[in-house]
C-alpha positions as CSV (number, residue, x, y, z in Angstrom):
1,M,-8.8,-0.1,-20.7
2,V,-7.8,-3.7,-20.8
3,Q,-9.9,-5.7,-23.3
4,S,-12.1,-8.4,-21.8
5,V,-13.5,-11.6,-23.2
6,N,-17.0,-11.8,-24.4
7,K,-19.7,-13.6,-22.4
8,T,-19.8,-16.9,-23.9
9,E,-16.2,-17.2,-23.3
10,A,-16.7,-16.7,-19.5
11,V,-19.6,-19.2,-19.0
12,N,-17.3,-22.0,-17.8
13,G,-20.0,-24.8,-18.2
14,N,-22.8,-22.9,-16.2
15,S,-26.1,-24.3,-17.5
16,R,-27.8,-20.9,-17.1
17,G,-25.3,-19.1,-19.4
18,L,-24.2,-16.7,-16.8
19,P,-20.5,-15.4,-16.6
20,V,-18.8,-16.7,-13.7
21,V,-17.2,-14.4,-11.0
22,L,-14.7,-16.1,-8.6
23,V,-14.7,-14.8,-4.9
24,L,-12.2,-15.8,-2.4
25,R,-13.9,-14.4,0.6
26,P,-17.4,-12.7,0.7
27,P,-17.5,-9.1,0.7
28,P,-20.3,-7.6,2.6
29,V,-22.0,-6.1,-0.4
30,L,-22.2,-9.8,-1.9
31,T,-23.6,-11.0,1.4
32,M,-26.4,-8.4,1.6
33,F,-27.3,-8.3,-2.1
34,E,-26.4,-12.0,-3.1
35,D,-29.7,-12.5,-4.9
36,R,-28.9,-9.4,-7.2
37,F,-25.6,-10.8,-8.0
38,A,-27.0,-14.3,-8.5
39,E,-29.5,-13.0,-11.1
40,R,-26.7,-11.7,-13.3
41,F,-23.6,-14.1,-12.5
42,R,-22.7,-17.4,-11.2
43,I,-20.7,-16.9,-8.1
44,L,-17.9,-19.3,-7.7
45,K,-17.1,-19.4,-3.8
46,A,-13.8,-20.6,-3.0
47,Y,-14.6,-20.2,0.7
48,D,-17.3,-22.9,0.4
49,S,-15.0,-25.5,-1.1
50,G,-13.6,-26.7,2.2
51,L,-10.0,-26.8,0.6
52,P,-7.1,-24.6,1.4
53,L,-7.2,-21.8,-1.2
54,D,-4.1,-22.8,-3.1
55,Q,-5.5,-26.2,-3.3
56,F,-8.7,-25.0,-4.7
57,L,-7.2,-22.6,-7.1
58,A,-5.0,-25.4,-8.5
59,S,-7.5,-28.2,-8.5
60,S,-10.7,-26.3,-9.8
61,P,-11.0,-26.1,-13.7
62,Q,-13.8,-23.1,-13.3
63,A,-11.1,-21.2,-11.1
64,Q,-8.6,-21.7,-13.8
65,S,-10.8,-20.3,-16.2
66,A,-12.3,-17.5,-14.3
67,T,-11.8,-14.1,-15.8
68,A,-13.4,-11.9,-13.1
69,L,-12.3,-11.9,-9.5
70,L,-14.6,-10.1,-6.8
71,C,-12.7,-8.9,-3.8
72,Y,-12.7,-6.8,-0.6
73,G,-9.9,-5.0,1.2
74,G,-11.5,-4.0,4.6
75,I,-11.8,-5.9,7.6
76,A,-11.6,-9.2,5.7
77,I,-7.9,-8.9,5.4
78,P,-7.1,-10.7,8.6
79,D,-8.3,-13.8,6.9
80,G,-5.0,-13.4,5.1
81,I,-6.2,-13.0,1.5
82,R,-4.3,-10.4,-0.3
83,I,-4.4,-10.3,-4.1
84,S,-0.7,-10.8,-4.6
85,G,1.3,-11.8,-7.5
86,E,1.3,-15.3,-6.1
87,I,-2.5,-15.4,-6.3
88,L,-2.6,-13.7,-9.6
89,R,-0.5,-16.4,-11.1
90,Q,-2.7,-19.1,-10.1
91,L,-5.5,-17.5,-12.0
92,P,-4.2,-17.7,-15.6
93,S,-7.4,-16.4,-17.3
94,L,-8.0,-13.6,-15.1
95,K,-8.9,-10.4,-16.9
96,I,-10.3,-8.1,-14.0
97,V,-10.2,-7.8,-10.3
98,V,-13.2,-5.9,-8.9
99,S,-12.6,-4.3,-5.5
100,T,-15.6,-3.3,-3.4
101,S,-13.4,-1.0,-1.4
102,T,-12.0,2.3,-2.3
103,G,-8.4,1.3,-1.1
104,V,-6.6,-1.2,-3.2
105,N,-3.5,-1.3,-1.3
106,Y,-4.2,-5.0,-0.6
107,I,-4.0,-5.7,-4.7
108,D,-0.9,-5.9,-6.4
109,V,-2.0,-3.3,-8.9
110,S,1.6,-3.0,-10.6
111,E,1.4,-6.8,-11.2
112,C,-2.0,-6.8,-12.6
113,R,-1.0,-4.1,-15.0
114,R,2.0,-6.1,-16.1
115,L,-0.2,-9.1,-16.8
116,G,-2.9,-7.2,-18.5
117,I,-5.5,-7.4,-15.6
118,A,-7.7,-4.4,-15.1
119,V,-8.4,-3.3,-11.5
120,V,-11.5,-1.3,-10.5
121,N,-12.6,-0.1,-7.0
122,A,-15.7,1.3,-5.3
123,G,-15.3,4.5,-7.1
124,D,-17.4,7.4,-5.6
125,S,-20.1,5.2,-4.2
126,V,-18.9,5.5,-0.6
127,S,-17.1,8.8,-0.3
128,E,-20.0,10.8,1.4
129,D,-20.3,8.3,4.0
130,V,-16.6,8.2,4.7
131,A,-16.4,12.1,4.9
132,D,-19.5,11.9,7.2
133,M,-17.5,9.5,9.6
134,A,-14.4,11.8,9.4
135,V,-16.2,14.9,10.4
136,G,-18.0,12.9,13.2
137,L,-14.8,11.5,14.7
138,F,-13.4,15.0,14.6
139,I,-16.4,16.5,16.3
140,D,-16.5,13.8,19.0
141,V,-12.8,14.2,19.9
142,L,-13.2,18.0,20.0
143,R,-16.5,18.1,22.1
144,K,-15.7,14.9,24.1
145,I,-19.2,13.3,23.0
146,S,-18.2,9.5,23.7
147,A,-16.5,10.5,26.8
148,A,-19.5,12.5,28.1
149,D,-21.8,9.5,27.2
150,R,-19.6,7.1,29.4
151,Y,-19.6,10.0,32.1
152,V,-23.4,10.0,32.2
153,R,-23.8,6.1,31.9
154,N,-21.4,5.4,34.8
155,G,-23.3,7.6,37.1
156,C,-20.4,10.2,37.2
157,W,-22.8,13.3,36.5
158,A,-24.8,12.5,39.6
159,A,-21.6,12.3,41.7
160,S,-19.9,15.3,40.4
161,R,-20.5,18.0,37.6
162,D,-16.8,18.3,36.9
163,F,-16.6,17.2,33.4
164,P,-13.5,18.5,31.4
165,L,-14.2,21.3,28.9
166,G,-14.0,20.5,25.2
167,Y,-13.2,22.7,22.2
168,K,-15.2,24.5,19.6
169,L,-15.1,23.6,16.0
170,R,-15.3,27.0,14.4
171,D,-11.9,28.6,13.4
172,K,-10.0,25.3,13.7
173,R,-7.3,25.0,11.2
174,V,-7.8,21.7,9.7
175,G,-4.9,20.0,7.5
176,I,-6.3,17.4,5.2
177,V,-3.9,14.8,4.0
178,G,-5.0,13.4,0.6
179,L,-7.5,15.8,-1.3
180,G,-9.1,13.2,-3.3
181,K,-12.8,12.4,-3.5
182,I,-13.1,11.8,0.5
183,G,-10.7,14.5,1.4
184,T,-12.7,17.2,-0.8
185,R,-15.9,16.2,1.0
186,V,-14.4,16.4,4.3
187,A,-13.1,19.9,3.5
188,K,-16.5,21.1,2.1
189,R,-18.2,19.8,5.3
190,L,-15.7,21.5,7.7
191,E,-15.8,24.9,5.8
192,A,-19.5,24.9,6.7
193,F,-18.5,24.6,10.4
194,G,-16.3,27.7,9.9
195,C,-12.9,25.7,9.7
196,K,-9.9,26.9,7.9
197,I,-8.6,24.4,5.5
198,S,-5.2,23.5,4.1
199,Y,-3.9,20.2,2.7
200,N,-1.2,17.9,1.6
201,S,-1.5,15.9,-1.7
202,R,0.7,14.3,-4.2
203,K,0.3,17.4,-6.2
204,K,-1.2,21.0,-5.8
205,K,-5.0,21.1,-6.8
206,D,-5.4,24.2,-9.0
207,A,-9.2,24.0,-8.9
208,V,-9.2,24.5,-5.1
209,S,-8.1,27.8,-3.0
210,Y,-7.1,25.8,0.0
211,H,-3.4,26.4,1.0
212,F,-1.3,23.6,-0.4
213,Y,1.8,22.2,1.6
214,N,4.0,19.8,0.0
215,D,5.7,19.0,3.4
216,I,3.4,17.1,5.8
217,S,5.3,18.3,8.9
218,E,5.0,21.8,7.6
219,L,1.0,21.1,7.4
220,A,1.0,19.7,10.8
221,A,2.8,22.7,12.2
222,E,0.1,25.2,10.9
223,S,-3.0,22.9,11.8
224,D,-5.0,22.3,14.8
225,A,-6.1,19.0,13.4
226,L,-4.8,16.5,10.7
227,I,-7.6,14.3,9.0
228,I,-6.0,11.5,6.9
229,C,-7.9,10.5,3.8
230,C,-5.0,9.4,1.5
231,N,-4.5,6.0,0.1
232,L,-1.9,3.6,1.4
233,N,1.1,2.9,-0.6
234,D,4.9,2.9,-0.1
235,Q,5.2,6.7,0.1
236,T,2.3,7.0,2.6
237,R,3.2,4.0,4.9
238,H,3.9,5.5,8.2
239,M,4.0,9.1,6.9
240,I,2.4,10.3,10.1
241,D,5.0,9.6,12.6
242,A,6.3,11.1,15.7
243,K,8.1,14.0,13.8
244,V,4.8,15.1,12.1
245,L,2.7,14.6,15.5
246,H,5.2,16.8,17.4
247,A,4.7,19.4,14.7
248,L,0.9,19.0,15.3
249,G,1.4,19.9,18.9
250,K,0.0,18.9,22.5
251,H,-3.5,20.4,21.5
252,G,-3.5,18.9,18.1
253,V,-5.9,16.0,17.0
254,I,-5.4,13.3,14.5
255,V,-8.2,11.6,12.7
256,N,-7.7,8.8,10.4
257,V,-10.3,7.6,8.0
258,G,-7.7,6.0,5.5
259,R,-5.5,2.9,6.5
260,G,-4.1,2.2,9.6
261,E,-0.5,1.9,8.4
262,I,-0.5,5.3,7.1
263,V,0.2,6.3,10.8
264,N,2.9,4.9,12.7
265,E,0.6,3.5,15.5
266,K,3.2,2.9,18.1
267,E,4.6,6.5,18.0
268,M,1.1,8.0,18.0
269,I,0.4,6.0,21.1
270,E,3.7,7.2,22.8
271,C,2.7,10.8,21.9
272,L,-0.7,10.4,23.3
273,V,0.4,9.0,26.5
274,R,2.9,11.6,27.0
275,G,0.4,14.4,26.1
276,E,2.3,15.5,23.2
277,I,-0.9,15.6,21.0
278,G,-4.4,16.4,22.2
279,G,-6.4,13.4,21.1
280,A,-7.4,11.1,18.1
281,G,-10.3,9.8,16.3
282,L,-9.5,6.4,14.7
283,E,-11.3,4.5,12.0
284,A,-8.4,2.4,10.8
285,F,-5.5,0.6,12.6
286,E,-2.3,-1.3,11.7
287,D,-3.4,-4.8,12.6
288,E,-7.1,-4.8,12.4
289,P,-9.2,-6.2,13.9
290,N,-6.6,-5.9,16.8
291,V,-6.7,-2.6,18.5
292,P,-3.6,-1.5,20.9
293,Q,-5.1,-2.1,24.4
294,E,-3.5,1.2,25.3
295,L,-5.9,3.1,23.4
296,F,-9.1,1.7,25.4
297,G,-8.4,3.7,28.5
298,M,-7.7,7.1,26.8
299,E,-10.7,9.6,27.2
300,N,-9.3,11.8,24.4
301,V,-9.5,8.8,21.7
302,V,-12.4,7.8,19.9
303,L,-12.6,4.4,18.3
304,S,-14.5,3.1,15.4
305,P,-14.5,-0.6,13.9
306,H,-13.4,0.6,10.3
307,N,-16.9,0.8,9.2
308,G,-17.2,4.2,7.8
309,I,-18.3,2.9,4.5
310,F,-21.1,0.8,5.8
311,T,-24.6,2.5,5.7
312,I,-27.7,1.1,4.2
313,E,-27.4,3.7,1.4
314,S,-23.7,3.2,0.7
315,L,-24.1,-0.5,0.3
316,E,-26.9,0.0,-2.1
317,S,-24.8,2.3,-4.1
318,L,-21.8,0.0,-3.8
319,C,-23.9,-2.8,-5.0
320,E,-24.8,-0.9,-8.2
321,V,-21.3,0.2,-9.1
322,T,-20.0,-3.3,-8.4
323,I,-22.4,-5.0,-10.6
324,G,-22.1,-2.1,-13.2
325,N,-18.4,-2.9,-13.4
326,L,-18.9,-6.6,-13.9
327,E,-21.6,-6.2,-16.4
328,A,-19.4,-3.6,-18.2
329,F,-16.6,-6.1,-18.3
330,F,-18.6,-9.0,-19.6
331,T,-20.2,-7.1,-22.4
332,Q,-17.0,-5.2,-23.3
333,K,-18.1,-1.6,-22.4
334,P,-16.0,1.0,-20.4
335,L,-15.5,0.3,-16.9
336,L,-17.1,2.5,-14.4
337,S,-14.2,3.1,-11.9
338,E,-11.0,1.5,-13.4
339,I,-7.7,2.2,-11.2
340,M,-5.6,4.2,-13.9
341,E,-2.4,4.5,-11.6
342,D,-0.5,2.4,-9.3
């Protein structure tokens, strides 16, 4: 673990003696629980300065001396703030980046490691909620729940009882892409429904009995559905492409609760339009919050605004782990959820 500075070195002129935490854009957990953070830290809000970010970072002595950065990698990314090497070089005193999301693809982790900056994420605090969302999207696509809701609301039921049949969940062969904290929970949930689980991951997991496929296309060919739970990196970007989707087949379902760029969105849409896959449940998109218009009119597609981690309970848990990581850093204790690999 990267060694931190002590509390007095992080005060930065704050009369209350609280350690300073720099925030470039407010994460939802900070907005919801700002009073809890304010009791323990002085939040230095770049977004309230009225200055362009580069100008603020260059002109603020407190930003220059800040040792902790709190950030978020979800739907705030369209604001254009990624924790790049350029940002890191503007913060010469930085010793820790605290992400309130599970994914850290928006952070240059390799550069952080080179500069001796620790990186922590949300840990396991939101895994249950994302797994629930994955299963919910899968059931919705199979049983056409959202489509049936529209059918009833639009008065179609009264005019005709000819609503298309869905598919049962039991005995479906589900391929999970990324058998980590979230993927494992998805597998356990779907096992309870009688699904047959297999998976693809960076390496085989000896602790599980599910069949492992090293090749993602082979996994797709032996599955009725693929559920994407892996992280986004150079190896997984556009990993789910036309070749994989063709292997999945015309009745196959794709569910993505990872990052939008893991799926080649253009090729997925083409497969949906041509009927080469059966449907999709999508929590993440390539250009959030902009969702391709072609998806809006598809009855076999269920869309969600990348909010799988957001429940009242998960934000409470996320608040605890985020504050816990910051307090551990400022008191030189072991971090709760440090990212150990790029």
